[in-house]
C-alpha positions as CSV (number, residue, x, y, z in Angstrom):
1,M,12.1,13.0,-4.9
2,R,10.4,15.5,-2.5
3,R,10.9,14.6,1.1
4,K,13.1,11.8,0.0
5,E,14.2,11.3,3.7
6,R,10.8,9.7,4.3
7,G,11.3,7.1,1.6
8,R,11.6,3.4,2.5
9,Y,12.5,0.7,0.0
10,D,13.1,-2.3,2.2
11,R,10.7,-5.1,1.7
12,D,10.0,-5.7,5.4
13,T,8.6,-2.2,5.8
14,I,6.6,-2.4,2.6
15,N,5.1,-5.8,3.5
16,A,4.2,-4.7,7.1
17,I,2.3,-1.7,5.8
18,L,0.5,-3.7,3.2
19,D,-0.5,-6.4,5.8
20,E,-1.7,-3.9,8.3
21,A,-3.8,-1.8,5.9
22,L,-7.4,-3.1,5.7
23,Y,-7.9,-1.9,2.1
24,C,-6.1,-0.3,-0.8
25,H,-6.9,2.1,-3.6
26,V,-6.4,0.9,-7.2
27,G,-5.7,3.5,-9.9
28,F,-6.0,2.7,-13.6
29,S,-7.1,4.4,-16.8
30,V,-9.8,3.5,-19.4
31,D,-9.8,5.3,-22.7
32,G,-7.9,8.2,-21.1
33,Q,-10.3,8.5,-18.2
34,P,-8.6,7.8,-14.8
35,F,-10.3,5.9,-12.1
36,V,-9.4,5.1,-8.5
37,Q,-11.3,2.5,-6.6
38,P,-11.0,1.1,-3.0
39,T,-11.0,-2.6,-2.5
40,I,-9.8,-5.3,-0.2
41,H,-6.4,-6.8,-0.9
42,A,-4.2,-9.6,0.5
43,R,-0.5,-10.4,0.2
44,I,1.1,-13.8,-0.3
45,G,4.8,-13.5,-0.5
46,E,5.7,-11.2,-3.4
47,Q,2.2,-11.1,-4.8
48,L,-0.6,-8.7,-4.0
49,Y,-4.1,-10.2,-4.7
50,L,-7.2,-8.4,-5.7
51,H,-10.6,-10.0,-6.2
52,G,-14.2,-9.3,-7.2
53,A,-17.1,-10.4,-9.4
54,I,-16.1,-11.5,-12.9
55,A,-18.2,-8.7,-14.3
56,N,-16.2,-6.1,-12.3
57,R,-15.0,-3.4,-14.8
58,M,-11.8,-2.7,-12.9
59,L,-10.7,-6.3,-12.8
60,K,-11.6,-6.9,-16.4
61,T,-9.6,-3.8,-17.4
62,L,-6.6,-4.8,-15.3
63,A,-6.7,-8.4,-16.7
64,G,-6.2,-6.8,-20.1
65,G,-2.7,-5.8,-19.2
66,V,-3.1,-2.1,-18.4
67,H,-0.7,-0.5,-16.0
68,V,-1.9,-0.1,-12.5
69,C,-1.0,1.8,-9.4
70,V,-2.0,0.4,-6.0
71,S,-1.6,2.5,-2.9
72,V,-2.4,2.1,0.8
73,T,-2.1,4.6,3.6
74,L,-2.1,4.2,7.4
75,L,-2.9,7.4,9.3
76,D,-1.0,7.4,12.6
77,G,-1.6,10.9,13.9
78,L,-2.4,14.6,13.4
79,V,0.7,16.8,13.6
80,L,-0.3,20.2,15.0
81,A,2.3,22.9,14.5
82,R,2.7,26.4,15.7
83,S,2.2,27.8,12.2
84,A,-0.5,26.8,9.7
85,F,2.1,26.1,7.1
86,H,3.8,23.3,9.0
87,H,0.7,21.3,10.0
88,S,0.9,17.7,8.8
89,M,0.0,14.1,9.5
90,N,2.0,11.1,10.6
91,Y,1.5,8.3,8.2
92,R,2.8,5.2,6.6
93,S,2.1,4.6,2.9
94,V,3.0,2.2,0.1
95,M,2.7,2.6,-3.7
96,I,3.0,-0.4,-6.1
97,L,3.3,0.0,-9.9
98,G,3.0,-2.8,-12.4
99,V,0.8,-5.0,-14.5
100,A,-1.5,-7.5,-12.9
101,R,-2.1,-11.0,-14.2
102,E,-5.4,-12.9,-14.1
103,V,-5.3,-16.0,-11.8
104,T,-6.9,-19.0,-13.6
105,A,-5.6,-21.9,-11.6
106,L,-8.3,-23.0,-9.1
107,E,-5.8,-23.8,-6.3
108,E,-4.2,-20.4,-6.5
109,K,-7.6,-18.8,-6.5
110,R,-8.5,-20.7,-3.4
111,R,-5.2,-19.6,-1.7
112,A,-5.9,-16.0,-2.6
113,M,-9.5,-16.1,-1.3
114,T,-8.3,-17.7,1.9
115,A,-5.7,-14.9,2.2
116,V,-8.3,-12.2,1.7
117,V,-10.5,-13.7,4.5
118,E,-7.4,-13.9,6.8
119,H,-6.5,-10.3,5.9
120,V,-9.9,-9.2,7.2
121,L,-9.6,-11.3,10.4
122,A,-6.8,-13.6,11.3
123,G,-8.1,-17.2,11.9
124,R,-11.4,-16.5,10.2
125,S,-10.9,-19.0,7.4
126,A,-10.7,-21.9,9.9
127,V,-14.4,-21.3,10.9
128,A,-16.0,-19.8,7.8
129,R,-17.1,-22.1,5.0
130,A,-14.6,-22.3,2.2
131,P,-15.8,-21.2,-1.3
132,H,-17.4,-23.8,-3.5
133,V,-16.1,-24.3,-7.0
134,P,-19.0,-22.3,-8.6
135,E,-18.2,-19.4,-6.2
136,L,-14.5,-19.5,-7.3
137,N,-15.6,-19.6,-10.9
138,A,-17.8,-16.5,-10.3
139,T,-14.9,-14.6,-8.8
140,S,-12.1,-12.8,-10.7
141,V,-8.7,-12.8,-9.0
142,L,-5.7,-10.8,-10.1
143,A,-2.1,-11.0,-8.8
144,L,0.1,-8.0,-8.9
145,P,3.9,-8.6,-8.4
146,I,5.3,-6.5,-5.6
147,T,8.5,-5.6,-7.6
148,E,8.2,-1.8,-8.3
149,A,7.2,-0.7,-4.8
150,S,8.1,2.0,-2.3
151,A,7.0,3.2,1.1
152,K,6.8,6.7,2.6
153,V,6.8,7.3,6.3
154,R,6.3,10.5,8.4
155,S,6.7,10.3,12.2
156,G,7.6,12.5,15.1
157,P,6.6,16.1,16.2
158,P,6.0,19.1,14.1
159,L,8.9,20.9,12.4
160,D,8.3,24.5,13.0
161,D,10.4,27.5,11.9
162,E,12.9,28.3,14.6
163,A,11.4,31.7,15.3
164,D,8.0,30.1,15.9
165,Y,9.0,27.8,18.8
166,A,8.5,30.7,21.2
167,L,4.9,31.2,20.2
168,S,2.2,30.6,22.9
169,C,0.4,28.0,20.8
170,W,0.1,24.3,21.8
171,A,2.0,22.1,19.4
172,G,2.4,18.3,19.2
173,V,0.9,15.1,17.9
174,L,-2.6,13.7,18.3
175,P,-2.0,9.9,17.9
176,L,-4.8,8.0,16.0
177,Q,-5.7,4.4,15.6
178,I,-8.5,2.2,14.4
179,A,-10.7,1.2,17.4
180,A,-13.4,-1.4,17.4
181,L,-16.9,-0.9,18.9
182,A,-19.0,-3.7,20.4
183,P,-19.7,-6.5,17.8
184,E,-23.2,-6.5,16.4
185,P,-24.6,-10.0,15.8
186,D,-26.4,-11.0,12.6
187,P,-30.2,-11.0,13.4
188,R,-30.3,-14.5,11.9
189,L,-27.4,-15.8,14.0
190,A,-28.2,-19.3,15.4
191,P,-28.8,-19.3,19.2
192,G,-25.8,-20.2,21.4
193,I,-23.0,-19.0,19.1
194,A,-20.6,-16.8,21.1
195,V,-18.7,-13.8,19.9
196,P,-15.3,-15.0,18.5
197,R,-12.5,-14.4,21.0
198,A,-10.6,-12.6,18.2
199,L,-13.2,-9.8,18.3
200,S,-13.1,-9.2,22.1
201,P,-10.9,-7.2,22.2
202,W,-10.0,-6.6,18.6
203,A,-6.9,-4.8,17.5
204,R,-5.4,-4.4,14.0
205,R,-2.1,-6.1,13.7
206,G,0.9,-3.9,13.1
């Protein structure tokens, strides 16, 4: 309820933030002990997919039907105010609550794994080898319905107290973005393979 003017509930905003974020944080509880783990995610329609090894404790716990909280945050800028109290950050975030289901159908697993690869780099699944059946069987995939979800967005300049606007202190926003450095080839890369065009230059969609 606090800062409710920053709340966003339309699905376009929620989906755009989920798609732009490279990873998410998954919160869950085991025997009263809370855990929060980062992991890669991918969205297909109204489902958010998580994956990992079948022995992964987080995925085994979530497959048991426990409630889960998944969140992502995109940091867009540092908000520098005239007073220490009003310093902030510009950001876009999403929180999803619900219960995940284990994906057992091989084709849905395959679609989810393809979506994860595409989430990392669009077009990558067309050149990378698709997973073999034993690899799919060794992977646990969960689907979380994006039904109880909300976004929160802060943008714009600092909001100082009226009396502080006359202070001789620089105020404003320092915009931030993810920037890619030069690609580093695998030492065992076969000769003559060029850097993919998608990496030069690379920019996160969004």
